[in-house]
C-alpha positions in Angstrom: 0.1 0.0 0.1 1.5 3.4 -1.2 0.9 5.9 1.5 1.5 9.6 0.7 1.5 13.1 3.4 -0.9 15.3 1.6 -3.2 17.9 2.0 -7.1 17.2 2.6 -9.1 21.0 2.0 -11.8 22.1 4.1 -13.5 25.2 4.9 -16.0 27.2 3.1 -16.1 28.5 -0.4 -13.5 30.9 -1.3 -12.3 30.5 2.4 -10.2 27.4 2.3 -8.4 25.7 5.0 -6.0 22.3 4.9 -5.4 19.2 6.6 -2.1 17.8 6.4 -2.9 14.2 6.8 -1.5 10.6 6.0 -3.7 8.9 3.2 -3.5 6.1 0.8 -2.5 7.4 -2.4 -5.7 5.3 -4.0 -8.2 7.7 -1.7 -10.0 10.2 -3.0 -8.5 13.7 -1.8 -11.2 14.7 1.1 -11.7 10.8 1.7 -10.6 8.6 4.2 -7.1 9.4 6.1 -4.9 7.1 8.4 -3.6 10.1 10.3 -3.9 13.8 10.6 -0.4 15.1 11.1 -1.3 19.1 11.1 -3.0 21.7 9.3 -2.5 24.6 7.3 -4.1 28.1 6.8 -3.5 30.4 4.0 -6.3 33.2 4.4 -4.6 34.0 7.5 -2.2 37.1 7.9 0.6 35.7 8.8 -0.1 32.0 7.3 -0.9 29.8 10.5 1.4 26.3 10.1 1.2 23.4 12.6 2.5 20.1 12.1 3.3 17.6 14.7 7.0 17.4 13.8 7.4 13.6 15.8 4.5 12.1 13.8 5.7 14.0 10.8 9.1 12.6 11.1 7.9 8.9 12.2 5.6 8.8 9.0 7.9 9.5 7.3 10.5 7.0 9.0 8.0 3.9 8.0 7.9 5.5 3.8 4.9 8.0 3.8 6.0 10.1 0.9 5.0 13.9 1.0 3.3 15.3 -1.9 5.3 18.6 -3.5 3.2 21.1 -1.6 3.6 18.9 1.5 7.2 18.9 1.2 7.4 22.4 1.0 5.4 23.4 4.2 7.7 20.7 5.8 10.7 22.1 4.8 9.6 25.4 6.0 8.8 24.1 9.1 12.3 22.5 9.4 11.3 19.1 9.8 12.8 17.7 6.4 
């Protein structure tokens, strides 16, 4: 089973925020997830990012692949 760390879109129309989740690569974007490791809110000023670093490192150690957008967020937070 391929596991990805990716963004799940939430919030109202034109007012999104995202949860950073670990999900099966075959699951839909807003579908079932395995674990929730943080959130990202680009609508606030400054941008709000909260990530559980221990969970993120644990999942990456288990072989989960972050998407490009999540990889950028993790680098910005100093986790990667």
